[in-house]
MMTF fields as JSON, N, C-alpha, C and O atoms, coordinates in Angstrom:
{
  "mmtfVersion": "1.0.0",
  "mmtfProducer": "UNKNOWN",
  "numBonds": 519,
  "numAtoms": 520,
  "numGroups": 130,
  "numChains": 1,
  "numModels": 1,
  "chainsPerModel": [1],
  "groupsPerChain": [130],
  "chainIdList": ["A"],
  "bondAtomList": [4, 2, 8, 6, 12, 10, 16, 14, 20, 18, 24, 22, 28, 26, 32, 30, 36, 34, 40, 38, 44, 42, 48, 46, 52, 50, 56, 54, 60, 58, 64, 62, 68, 66, 72, 70, 76, 74, 80, 78, 84, 82, 88, 86, 92, 90, 96, 94, 100, 98, 104, 102, 108, 106, 112, 110, 116, 114, 120, 118, 124, 122, 128, 126, 132, 130, 136, 134, 140, 138, 144, 142, 148, 146, 152, 150, 156, 154, 160, 158, 164, 162, 168, 166, 172, 170, 176, 174, 180, 178, 184, 182, 188, 186, 192, 190, 196, 194, 200, 198, 204, 202, 208, 206, 212, 210, 216, 214, 220, 218, 224, 222, 228, 226, 232, 230, 236, 234, 240, 238, 244, 242, 248, 246, 252, 250, 256, 254, 260, 258, 264, 262, 268, 266, 272, 270, 276, 274, 280, 278, 284, 282, 288, 286, 292, 290, 296, 294, 300, 298, 304, 302, 308, 306, 312, 310, 316, 314, 320, 318, 324, 322, 328, 326, 332, 330, 336, 334, 340, 338, 344, 342, 348, 346, 352, 350, 356, 354, 360, 358, 364, 362, 368, 366, 372, 370, 376, 374, 380, 378, 384, 382, 388, 386, 392, 390, 396, 394, 400, 398, 404, 402, 408, 406, 412, 410, 416, 414, 420, 418, 424, 422, 428, 426, 432, 430, 436, 434, 440, 438, 444, 442, 448, 446, 452, 450, 456, 454, 460, 458, 464, 462, 468, 466, 472, 470, 476, 474, 480, 478, 484, 482, 488, 486, 492, 490, 496, 494, 500, 498, 504, 502, 508, 506, 512, 510, 516, 514],
  "bondOrderList": [1, 1, 1, 1, 1, 1, 1, 1, 1, 1, 1, 1, 1, 1, 1, 1, 1, 1, 1, 1, 1, 1, 1, 1, 1, 1, 1, 1, 1, 1, 1, 1, 1, 1, 1, 1, 1, 1, 1, 1, 1, 1, 1, 1, 1, 1, 1, 1, 1, 1, 1, 1, 1, 1, 1, 1, 1, 1, 1, 1, 1, 1, 1, 1, 1, 1, 1, 1, 1, 1, 1, 1, 1, 1, 1, 1, 1, 1, 1, 1, 1, 1, 1, 1, 1, 1, 1, 1, 1, 1, 1, 1, 1, 1, 1, 1, 1, 1, 1, 1, 1, 1, 1, 1, 1, 1, 1, 1, 1, 1, 1, 1, 1, 1, 1, 1, 1, 1, 1, 1, 1, 1, 1, 1, 1, 1, 1, 1, 1],
  "groupList": [{"groupName": "UNK", "atomNameList": ["N", "CA", "C", "O"], "elementList": ["N", "C", "C", "O"], "formalChargeList": [0, 0, 0, 0], "bondAtomList": [1, 0, 2, 1, 3, 2], "bondOrderList": [1, 1, 2], "singleLetterCode": "X", "chemCompType": "L-PEPTIDE LINKING"}],
  "groupTypeList": [0, 0, 0, 0, 0, 0, 0, 0, 0, 0, 0, 0, 0, 0, 0, 0, 0, 0, 0, 0, 0, 0, 0, 0, 0, 0, 0, 0, 0, 0, 0, 0, 0, 0, 0, 0, 0, 0, 0, 0, 0, 0, 0, 0, 0, 0, 0, 0, 0, 0, 0, 0, 0, 0, 0, 0, 0, 0, 0, 0, 0, 0, 0, 0, 0, 0, 0, 0, 0, 0, 0, 0, 0, 0, 0, 0, 0, 0, 0, 0, 0, 0, 0, 0, 0, 0, 0, 0, 0, 0, 0, 0, 0, 0, 0, 0, 0, 0, 0, 0, 0, 0, 0, 0, 0, 0, 0, 0, 0, 0, 0, 0, 0, 0, 0, 0, 0, 0, 0, 0, 0, 0, 0, 0, 0, 0, 0, 0, 0, 0],
  "groupIdList": [1, 2, 3, 4, 5, 6, 7, 8, 9, 10, 11, 12, 13, 14, 15, 16, 17, 18, 19, 20, 21, 22, 23, 24, 25, 26, 27, 28, 29, 30, 31, 32, 33, 34, 35, 36, 37, 38, 39, 40, 41, 42, 43, 44, 45, 46, 47, 48, 49, 50, 51, 52, 53, 54, 55, 56, 57, 58, 59, 60, 61, 62, 63, 64, 65, 66, 67, 68, 69, 70, 71, 72, 73, 74, 75, 76, 77, 78, 79, 80, 81, 82, 83, 84, 85, 86, 87, 88, 89, 90, 91, 92, 93, 94, 95, 96, 97, 98, 99, 100, 101, 102, 103, 104, 105, 106, 107, 108, 109, 110, 111, 112, 113, 114, 115, 116, 117, 118, 119, 120, 121, 122, 123, 124, 125, 126, 127, 128, 129, 130],
  "secStructList": [7, 7, 7, 2, 2, 2, 2, 2, 2, 2, 2, 2, 2, 2, 2, 2, 6, 6, 5, 7, 7, 7, 7, 4, 4, 4, 7, 7, 3, 3, 3, 7, 6, 6, 7, 7, 3, 3, 3, 7, 7, 7, 7, 7, 7, 7, 7, 5, 7, 7, 6, 6, 1, 7, 7, 1, 1, 7, 5, 6, 6, 5, 1, 1, 1, 7, 7, 2, 2, 2, 2, 2, 2, 2, 2, 2, 2, 6, 6, 7, 1, 1, 1, 2, 2, 2, 2, 2, 2, 2, 2, 2, 2, 2, 2, 2, 2, 6, 6, 2, 2, 2, 2, 2, 2, 2, 6, 6, 7, 7, 2, 2, 2, 2, 2, 2, 2, 2, 2, 2, 2, 2, 2, 2, 2, 2, 2, 2, 6, 7],
  "xCoordList": [-26.568, -26.084, -24.569, -24.031, -23.892, -22.448, -22.006, -22.711, -20.838, -20.296, -19.468, -18.242, -20.135, -19.467, -18.432, -17.343, -18.718, -17.677, -16.39, -15.293, -16.521, -15.335, -14.534, -13.303, -15.215, -14.522, -13.748, -12.603, -14.372, -13.721, -12.508, -11.449, -12.661, -11.535, -10.38, -9.217, -10.683, -9.63, -8.913, -7.693, -9.658, -9.036, -8.101, -6.995, -8.548, -7.721, -6.492, -5.388, -6.684, -5.549, -4.521, -3.325, -4.989, -4.078, -3.314, -2.129, -3.982, -3.312, -2.227, -1.076, -2.588, -1.642, -0.435, 0.692, -0.653, 0.433, 1.147, 1.971, 0.852, 1.48, 1.308, 2.26, 0.102, -0.24, -0.833, -2.052, 0.034, -0.426, -0.837, -1.285, -0.689, -1.139, -2.563, -2.881, -3.393, -4.75, -5.785, -6.762, -5.553, -6.449, -7.72, -7.833, -8.653, -9.972, -9.938, -10.856, -8.921, -8.846, -8.491, -8.533, -8.146, -7.813, -9.005, -8.857, -10.165, -11.405, -12.353, -12.611, -12.864, -13.737, -14.91, -14.897, -15.912, -17.127, -17.469, -17.153, -18.112, -18.516, -20.024, -20.63, -20.627, -22.072, -22.318, -21.616, -23.324, -23.684, -24.766, -25.129, -25.269, -26.254, -27.581, -28.366, -27.829, -29.06, -28.843, -29.689, -27.721, -27.372, -27.205, -27.499, -26.726, -26.368, -24.891, -24.05, -24.582, -23.223, -22.529, -23.154, -21.223, -20.404, -19.015, -18.594, -18.332, -16.971, -16.056, -16.17, -15.16, -14.228, -13.211, -13.082, -12.494, -11.382, -10.386, -10.25, -9.718, -8.725, -7.525, -7.043, -7.037, -5.884, -5.009, -5.41, -3.811, -2.816, -2.573, -2.623, -2.307, -2.073, -0.614, -0.257, 0.194, 1.623, 2.1, 1.476, 3.203, 3.874, 4.259, 5.064, 3.691, 3.89, 3.855, 2.873, 4.944, 4.946, 5.036, 5.772, 4.292, 4.296, 5.429, 5.731, 6.057, 7.084, 6.495, 7.224, 5.186, 4.514, 3.952, 3.379, 4.124, 3.664, 2.16, 1.677, 1.425, -0.033, -0.678, -0.136, -1.84, -2.642, -3.379, -3.792, -3.54, -4.331, -5.793, -6.457, -6.301, -7.653, -7.542, -6.909, -8.154, -7.994, -9.063, -10.059, -8.818, -9.747, -10.382, -9.836, -11.532, -12.23, -11.323, -11.276, -10.612, -9.764, -8.34, -7.534, -8.004, -6.659, -5.998, -6.449, -4.946, -4.257, -3.106, -2.504, -2.782, -1.647, -2.056, -1.565, -2.932, -3.332, -4.81, -5.227, -5.594, -7.023, -7.244, -6.692, -8.04, -8.383, -9.488, -10.111, -9.716, -10.81, -12.134, -12.98, -12.308, -13.542, -13.672, -14.764, -12.562, -12.594, -12.977, -13.742, -12.455, -12.809, -14.283, -14.953, -14.784, -16.207, -17.074, -18.075, -16.687, -17.44, -17.386, -18.403, -16.208, -16.09, -16.978, -17.673, -16.951, -17.773, -19.252, -19.997, -19.666, -21.062, -21.459, -22.536, -20.594, -20.891, -20.951, -21.659, -20.216, -20.231, -21.399, -21.593, -22.172, -23.333, -23.059, -23.901, -21.882, -21.552, -22.012, -22.032, -22.38, -22.845, -21.685, -21.875, -20.474, -19.301, -18.034, -18.113, -16.881, -15.615, -15.054, -14.027, -15.688, -15.165, -14.892, -13.831, -15.786, -15.471, -14.229, -13.481, -14.003, -12.812, -11.559, -10.54, -11.636, -10.503, -10.206, -9.043, -11.25, -11.051, -10.391, -9.532, -10.797, -10.169, -8.685, -7.846, -8.374, -6.981, -6.169, -5.083, -6.689, -5.993, -5.797, -4.711, -6.851, -6.78, -5.743, -4.921, -5.78, -4.85, -3.423, -2.532, -3.2, -1.834, -1.353, -0.218, -2.203, -1.828, -1.414, -0.425, -2.166, -1.849, -0.528, 0.164, -0.181, 1.084, 2.301, 3.424, 2.099, 3.236, 3.913, 5.03, 3.263, 3.895, 4.648, 5.253, 4.612, 5.229, 6.715, 7.193, 7.448, 8.905, 9.259, 10.088, 8.629, 8.954, 8.535, 9.277, 7.369, 6.905, 7.834, 8.151, 8.274, 9.177, 10.527, 11.107, 11.024, 12.283, 12.135, 13.031, 10.997, 10.744, 10.725, 11.034, 10.369, 10.308, 11.629, 11.75, 12.62, 13.922, 14.056, 14.971, 13.173, 13.265, 14.414, 14.627, 15.14, 16.32, 15.931, 14.853, 16.845, 16.616, 16.416, 15.606, 17.148, 17.026, 15.608, 15.009, 15.08, 13.729, 12.696, 11.731, 12.88, 11.959, 11.907, 10.826, 13.057, 13.11, 12.417, 11.688, 12.646, 12.019, 10.503, 9.794, 10.012, 8.557, 7.954, 6.941, 8.561, 8.014, 8.023, 7.082, 9.07, 9.136, 8.035, 7.413, 7.791, 6.735, 5.354, 4.506, 5.129, 3.84, 3.611, 2.527, 4.626, 4.493, 4.271, 3.501, 4.935, 4.758, 3.319, 2.713, 2.778, 1.39, 0.433, -0.49, 0.657, -0.2, -0.137, -1.167, 1.061, 1.21, 0.501, -0.082, 0.549, -0.132, -1.641, -2.288, -2.184, -3.613, -3.957, -5.053, -3.037, -3.294, -2.864, -2.911, -2.447, -2.062, -3.163, -3.024],
  "yCoordList": [4.534, 3.92, 3.77, 3.374, 4.088, 3.989, 2.541, 1.689, 2.276, 0.931, 0.706, 0.815, 0.396, 0.208, -0.909, -0.727, -2.079, -3.109, -2.613, -3.034, -1.732, -1.209, -0.311, -0.323, 0.46, 1.301, 0.407, 0.701, -0.67, -1.606, -2.232, -2.382, -2.589, -3.192, -2.203, -2.598, -0.943, 0.069, 0.185, 0.341, 0.111, 0.168, -1.025, -0.873, -2.199, -3.401, -3.277, -3.647, -2.76, -2.548, -1.614, -1.902, -0.5, 0.446, -0.216, 0.054, -1.076, -1.771, -2.704, -2.637, -3.56, -4.562, -3.898, -4.367, -2.822, -2.197, -1.082, -0.374, -0.917, 0.07, 1.485, 2.264, 1.804, 3.184, 3.792, 3.891, 4.196, 4.689, 6.158, 6.71, 6.782, 8.166, 8.157, 8.918, 7.306, 7.065, 7.907, 7.385, 9.198, 10.111, 10.371, 9.955, 11.054, 11.235, 12.012, 11.867, 12.825, 13.531, 12.592, 12.995, 11.363, 10.39, 9.501, 8.497, 9.874, 9.191, 10.269, 11.248, 10.098, 11.121, 10.458, 9.266, 11.274, 10.806, 11.773, 12.961, 11.254, 12.052, 11.977, 10.936, 13.079, 13.105, 13.473, 14.3, 12.841, 13.219, 14.308, 14.772, 14.707, 15.784, 15.444, 16.338, 14.157, 13.717, 13.45, 12.848, 13.896, 13.74, 12.281, 11.902, 11.46, 10.078, 10.065, 10.515, 9.553, 9.571, 8.24, 7.18, 8.318, 7.113, 7.409, 8.563, 6.366, 6.481, 6.905, 6.386, 7.834, 8.29, 7.19, 6.237, 7.319, 6.388, 6.466, 7.504, 5.385, 5.269, 6.142, 6.101, 6.925, 7.791, 7.913, 7.539, 8.441, 8.629, 7.32, 7.257, 6.277, 4.95, 4.564, 3.985, 4.893, 4.604, 3.999, 4.164, 3.307, 2.821, 4.051, 4.867, 4.179, 5.386, 5.045, 5.327, 4.432, 4.096, 5.341, 6.279, 5.335, 6.432, 6.208, 5.064, 7.274, 7.09, 6.482, 5.921, 6.598, 6.048, 4.65, 4.027, 4.162, 2.828, 2.649, 1.569, 3.748, 3.711, 4.334, 5.257, 3.814, 4.381, 5.606, 5.669, 6.574, 7.759, 7.367, 7.869, 6.476, 5.954, 4.655, 3.699, 4.628, 3.476, 2.417, 2.651, 1.274, 0.154, 0.056, -0.581, 0.688, 0.737, 1.304, 0.785, 2.367, 3.038, 2.546, 3.103, 1.51, 0.953, 1.2, 0.669, 1.989, 2.3, 1.382, 1.508, 0.455, -0.44, -1.797, -2.213, -2.462, -3.808, -4.001, -3.964, -4.206, -4.433, -5.683, -6.746, -5.543, -6.686, -7.489, -7.035, -8.683, -9.503, -8.75, -8.808, -8.047, -7.277, -6.163, -5.922, -5.479, -4.415, -4.975, -4.348, -6.144, -6.763, -7.15, -6.992, -7.653, -8.001, -6.758, -6.799, -5.658, -4.406, -3.907, -3.483, -3.954, -3.533, -4.387, -3.871, -5.685, -6.593, -6.252, -6.205, -6.017, -5.671, -4.362, -4.264, -3.344, -2.051, -2.166, -1.402, -3.111, -3.312, -4.187, -4.403, -4.688, -5.501, -6.992, -7.76, -7.409, -8.834, -9.481, -8.837, -10.752, -11.487, -11.924, -12.173, -12.014, -12.437, -11.885, -11.135, -12.252, -11.693, -12.423, -12.008, -13.477, -14.253, -13.384, -13.54, -12.483, -11.643, -10.77, -10.524, -10.299, -9.51, -10.366, -9.927, -11.581, -12.51, -12.779, -12.836, -12.945, -13.163, -11.949, -12.097, -10.738, -9.518, -9.482, -9.157, -9.816, -9.837, -10.789, -10.443, -11.973, -12.977, -12.47, -12.59, -11.91, -11.4, -10.284, -10.293, -9.34, -8.207, -8.685, -8.269, -9.551, -10.053, -10.805, -10.618, -11.642, -12.386, -11.417, -11.652, -10.342, -9.363, -8.631, -8.227, -8.461, -7.779, -8.641, -8.137, -9.903, -10.788, -10.433, -10.883, -9.641, -9.194, -7.876, -7.362, -7.329, -6.041, -6.024, -5.09, -7.042, -7.045, -6.842, -5.998, -7.62, -7.533, -6.192, -5.588, -5.735, -4.433, -3.315, -2.417, -3.362, -2.345, -2.393, -1.35, -3.587, -3.718, -3.096, -2.399, -3.355, -2.801, -1.275, -0.64, -0.691, 0.764, 1.372, 2.592, 0.518, 1.013, 1.344, 2.071, 0.832, 1.06, 0.206, -0.92, 0.744, 0.05, -1.259, -1.39, -2.22, -3.516, -3.376, -4.09, -2.463, -2.281, -1.821, -2.346, -0.857, -0.374, -1.443, -1.616, -2.148, -3.239, -4.27, -4.71, -4.651, -5.653, -5.143, -5.886, -3.879, -3.294, -3.302, -3.743, -2.818, -2.749, -4.143, -4.379, -5.066, -6.416, -7.098, -7.814, -6.881, -7.443, -6.872, -7.609, -5.567, -4.938, -5.448, -5.695, -5.604, -6.123, -7.539, -7.853, -8.38, -9.756, -9.781, -10.601, -8.895, -8.812, -8.397, -8.962, -7.416, -6.993, -8.151, -8.376, -8.878, -10.015, -11.068, -11.595, -11.368, -12.377, -11.925, -12.748, -10.629, -10.123, -10.35, -10.682, -10.17, -10.416, -11.887, -12.212, -12.751, -14.188, -14.832, -16.057, -14.06, -14.649, -14.489, -14.92],
  "zCoordList": [-19.315, -18.088, -18.168, -19.202, -17.081, -17.049, -16.971, -16.43, -17.516, -17.531, -16.264, -16.292, -15.164, -13.882, -13.925, -13.381, -14.553, -14.613, -15.294, -14.926, -16.27, -16.94, -16.004, -16.036, -15.18, -14.199, -13.22, -12.879, -12.778, -11.863, -12.554, -11.943, -13.799, -14.532, -14.649, -14.568, -14.835, -14.896, -13.553, -13.513, -12.464, -11.135, -10.935, -10.418, -11.344, -11.225, -12.129, -11.732, -13.335, -14.244, -13.605, -13.615, -13.053, -12.403, -11.27, -11.075, -10.529, -9.429, -9.968, -9.535, -10.895, -11.408, -12.07, -11.906, -12.808, -13.576, -12.813, -13.393, -11.551, -10.679, -11.224, -11.263, -11.638, -11.989, -10.726, -10.587, -9.81, -8.514, -8.562, -7.557, -9.707, -9.888, -10.458, -11.371, -9.919, -10.429, -9.685, -9.148, -9.666, -8.966, -9.779, -10.932, -9.165, -9.781, -11.097, -11.904, -11.339, -12.622, -13.769, -14.932, -13.461, -14.502, -14.855, -15.553, -14.374, -14.73, -15.239, -14.54, -16.431, -17.0, -17.711, -18.019, -17.954, -18.61, -19.733, -19.666, -20.755, -21.903, -22.053, -21.799, -22.465, -22.706, -24.171, -24.752, -24.737, -26.107, -26.058, -24.977, -27.2, -27.269, -26.594, -26.275, -26.378, -25.712, -24.222, -23.559, -23.715, -22.303, -21.899, -20.765, -22.847, -22.548, -22.187, -22.965, -21.018, -20.503, -20.722, -20.694, -20.942, -21.065, -20.525, -20.435, -20.176, -19.691, -20.834, -21.944, -20.573, -21.606, -21.905, -21.136, -23.012, -23.243, -22.077, -21.431, -21.832, -20.755, -21.102, -22.234, -20.153, -20.416, -19.173, -18.071, -19.376, -18.314, -17.577, -16.349, -18.359, -17.786, -18.015, -19.041, -17.054, -17.147, -15.836, -14.788, -15.919, -14.715, -13.906, -14.352, -12.734, -11.943, -10.453, -9.765, -9.961, -8.539, -7.666, -7.972, -6.599, -5.64, -4.646, -4.308, -4.174, -3.14, -1.856, -1.038, -1.692, -0.51, -0.768, 0.125, -2.01, -2.419, -2.25, -1.91, -2.5, -2.375, -3.599, -4.207, -3.949, -5.035, -4.533, -3.375, -5.414, -5.078, -4.89, -3.983, -5.739, -5.598, -4.813, -5.263, -3.651, -2.77, -3.028, -3.713, -2.466, -2.512, -1.13, -0.23, -0.973, 0.313, 1.405, 2.52, 1.07, 2.045, 2.114, 2.859, 1.351, 1.375, 0.027, -0.987, 0.002, -1.24, -1.57, -2.637, -0.677, -0.911, -1.479, -2.528, -0.799, -1.215, -0.918, 0.239, -1.956, -1.729, -0.869, -1.153, 0.161, 1.005, 0.329, -0.631, 0.846, 0.326, 0.461, -0.431, 1.577, 1.795, 0.755, 0.24, 0.442, -0.561, -1.926, -2.659, -2.271, -3.557, -3.582, -4.603, -2.466, -2.388, -2.585, -3.301, -1.95, -2.107, -3.548, -4.095, -4.164, -5.565, -6.455, -7.33, -6.229, -7.032, -6.87, -7.848, -5.639, -5.386, -6.039, -6.626, -5.943, -6.572, -8.094, -8.751, -8.644, -10.091, -10.539, -11.736, -9.583, -9.922, -9.989, -10.456, -9.525, -9.532, -8.23, -7.181, -8.304, -7.134, -6.232, -5.041, -6.817, -6.042, -6.7, -7.673, -6.174, -6.668, -7.889, -8.427, -8.327, -9.454, -10.688, -11.293, -11.092, -12.255, -12.04, -12.986, -10.808, -10.521, -10.622, -11.155, -10.111, -10.213, -11.684, -12.082, -12.49, -13.93, -14.583, -15.452, -14.159, -14.681, -14.329, -15.169, -13.094, -12.643, -13.505, -13.971, -13.714, -14.537, -15.969, -16.537, -16.537, -17.909, -18.029, -18.945, -17.117, -17.175, -16.999, -17.739, -16.032, -15.829, -17.071, -17.512, -17.626, -18.841, -19.956, -20.65, -20.121, -21.168, -20.892, -21.827, -19.619, -19.305, -19.629, -19.642, -19.886, -20.173, -21.495, -21.749, -22.334, -23.576, -23.38, -24.32, -22.162, -21.893, -22.228, -22.872, -21.8, -22.005, -23.474, -23.813, -24.334, -25.764, -26.348, -27.122, -25.983, -26.483, -26.031, -26.812, -24.776, -24.249, -24.96, -25.261, -25.226, -25.98, -27.363, -27.839, -28.002, -29.336, -29.319, -30.327, -28.194, -28.062, -27.597, -27.484, -27.327, -26.929, -25.452, -25.064, -24.636, -23.19, -22.648, -23.1, -21.691, -21.16, -20.478, -19.899, -20.569, -19.931, -18.428, -17.837, -17.813, -16.362, -15.995, -15.055, -16.724, -16.44, -16.767, -16.023, -17.848, -18.207, -17.089, -16.698, -16.578, -15.503, -14.243, -13.586, -13.91, -12.73, -12.866, -11.961, -13.989, -14.198, -14.2, -13.542, -14.927, -15.013, -13.648, -13.306, -12.878, -11.531, -10.643, -9.879, -10.736, -9.934, -10.339, -9.482, -11.633, -12.095, -11.556, -11.063, -11.652, -11.159, -9.659, -9.159, -8.938, -7.49, -7.143, -6.233, -7.865, -7.618, -7.856, -7.073, -8.932, -9.257, -8.155, -7.732, -7.696, -6.632, -5.346, -4.641, -5.043, -3.843, -3.933, -2.939, -5.114, -5.304, -5.083, -4.628, -5.398, -5.342, -4.054, -3.939, -3.085, -1.785, -0.783, 0.362]
}
């Protein structure tokens, strides 16, 4: 059985971190010799803002900002009774991004780019919470 909640978490991660190049080729599945399928490891996850400010993979047809209805549908498709698990995912992902600045500095990324990315991540998070 596929891990649907994990797919939803990846979609939320892509939204929060502005990976707008989240097209269908960036989601893959692996099968073992017994034809048991599982989600592949997460890949091609980078800060990638689109010039159109929209995700390639939309949230119920909306590539800019998931509506409350879109979140409800995602939660339902993932087997959740309500959006609370999605809200928890959003909180968890945003909390984890708070270490981004230091990690980016350690990698030698410019302060200007770090500030831009961190500002965009915080803006995405605030949009989810409004």
